[in-house]
C-alpha positions in Angstrom: 171.6 93.0 114.4 171.9 92.5 110.6 169.2 92.8 108.1 169.3 89.0 107.5 169.0 88.1 111.2 166.1 90.6 111.5 164.5 88.9 108.6 165.1 85.4 109.9 163.5 86.3 113.2 160.5 88.0 111.7 159.8 85.1 109.3 160.5 82.4 112.0 158.1 84.1 114.4 155.4 84.5 111.7 155.7 80.9 110.7 155.9 79.7 114.3 152.6 81.6 115.1 150.9 79.7 112.2 152.3 76.4 113.5 154.0 75.9 110.2 157.5 75.2 111.8 158.8 74.2 115.1 160.5 76.6 117.6 163.8 74.7 117.3 165.4 75.4 113.9 165.8 72.3 111.8 169.2 71.1 110.9 169.3 69.6 107.3 173.0 70.3 106.1 172.4 68.5 102.8 169.7 70.9 101.7 171.4 74.0 103.4 174.6 73.2 101.4 172.8 73.4 98.1 171.9 77.0 98.7 175.0 78.5 97.2 174.6 76.7 93.8 170.9 77.1 93.6 171.2 80.9 94.7 173.7 81.5 92.0 171.6 79.8 89.3 168.4 81.6 90.3 169.9 85.1 90.6 169.6 86.0 86.8 166.0 85.1 86.7 165.2 86.5 90.2 166.8 89.8 89.7 165.2 90.2 86.2 161.7 89.5 87.7 162.1 91.5 90.9 161.1 94.9 89.4 157.7 94.0 88.1 157.0 90.8 90.3 158.8 91.2 93.6 156.8 88.7 95.6 157.1 86.1 92.8 160.9 86.7 92.5 161.2 86.2 96.3 158.5 83.6 96.9 159.7 81.2 94.2 162.9 80.6 96.3 160.7 79.5 99.2 159.1 77.1 96.9 162.4 75.8 95.9 163.4 75.4 99.4 160.2 73.3 100.0 161.1 71.2 97.0 164.6 70.5 98.1 163.4 69.3 101.4 161.1 66.9 99.7 163.8 65.9 97.3 166.0 65.3 100.4 163.4 63.0 102.0 162.4 61.2 98.8 165.6 60.4 96.9 168.7 62.5 97.7 170.9 60.1 95.8 169.4 61.5 92.6 168.8 65.1 93.5 171.8 65.8 95.9 174.5 65.2 93.2 172.5 67.0 90.5 174.7 69.9 89.3 171.9 72.4 88.7 168.8 71.5 90.4 167.3 74.9 89.8 167.6 74.6 86.1 166.0 71.1 86.4 163.0 72.6 88.2 162.7 75.6 86.0 162.9 73.4 82.9 159.8 71.4 83.9 157.2 74.3 83.2 159.3 77.5 82.8 160.0 80.2 85.5 156.5 81.6 85.5 154.9 78.2 86.3 157.6 76.9 88.7 155.4 77.4 91.7 152.7 75.2 90.1 155.3 72.5 89.1 156.7 72.4 92.7 153.3 72.3 94.4 151.7 69.9 92.1 154.4 67.5 90.9 157.0 67.7 93.7 154.9 68.3 96.9 151.8 66.6 95.4 149.4 69.2 96.6 145.9 69.6 95.3 143.0 72.0 95.7 142.9 73.7 99.2 146.5 72.5 100.0 147.7 74.5 97.0 145.8 77.6 98.1 146.9 77.4 101.6 150.6 77.0 100.3 150.2 80.0 97.9 149.0 82.2 100.8 151.7 81.1 103.1 154.5 81.7 100.5 152.9 84.9 99.4 152.7 86.3 102.9 156.3 85.3 103.6 157.5 86.9 100.3 155.4 90.0 101.1 156.9 90.3 104.5 160.4 90.0 103.1 159.8 92.5 100.3 158.3 95.0 102.8 161.3 94.6 105.2 163.6 95.0 102.2 161.9 98.1 100.9 161.5 99.8 104.3 165.1 99.1 105.5 166.3 102.1 103.6 168.7 100.5 101.2 169.7 102.7 98.3 168.5 101.0 95.1 171.1 99.5 92.7 173.8 99.5 95.4 175.9 96.5 96.5 174.1 96.8 99.9 170.7 96.5 98.3 171.8 93.5 96.3 173.1 91.8 99.3 170.0 92.4 101.1 168.0 90.8 98.2 170.3 87.9 98.4 169.7 87.7 102.1 165.9 87.6 101.5 166.3 84.8 98.9 168.4 82.8 101.3 166.2 83.1 104.3 163.1 82.3 102.1 164.9 79.2 100.8 165.7 78.2 104.4 162.0 78.9 105.6 160.7 76.8 102.7 163.0 73.9 103.8 161.9 74.2 107.4 158.1 74.3 106.5 158.4 71.3 104.3 160.3 69.3 106.9 157.7 70.2 109.5 155.0 69.1 107.1 156.6 65.8 106.4 156.7 65.2 110.1 160.3 66.1 111.0 159.6 67.8 114.3 162.6 69.6 115.7 162.8 69.3 119.5 165.9 69.7 121.8 167.2 66.5 123.2 167.5 66.8 127.0 
């Protein structure tokens, strides 16, 4: 089993236990397809921040996944074709405050909802970082880099799944 599959399973189980997602994984190809462009645009900032702020470096990607699901639901005709959605989000308040921008201006969260979301994202980012660090990847190797990218991808997808669930898109198998 690959590191990314192990990470996906652990995060999915954790979020399922919190009733933050459904057991059946959501399908939202529009948002999933944006991952490559967003991931590539995010990497220079994420890698730079990882050494001193690993949970922020990882967690911001979960927020981005949440924002993309919200954009998909709200007005995909605007956000879908946007060439660099990551730069658009970062440009609103800067990298350091991107979490607040997404929670307050995109997801429209306030007070306790923000605190609950911060905890959820922080717990998921911590779990991903712990798995990354304890997996035994030699630092500064291609394998370590690919594992970091796998963490970003899974957190993006988890953010998407959490937001779809929050908005009432409940995924159930059709019999």
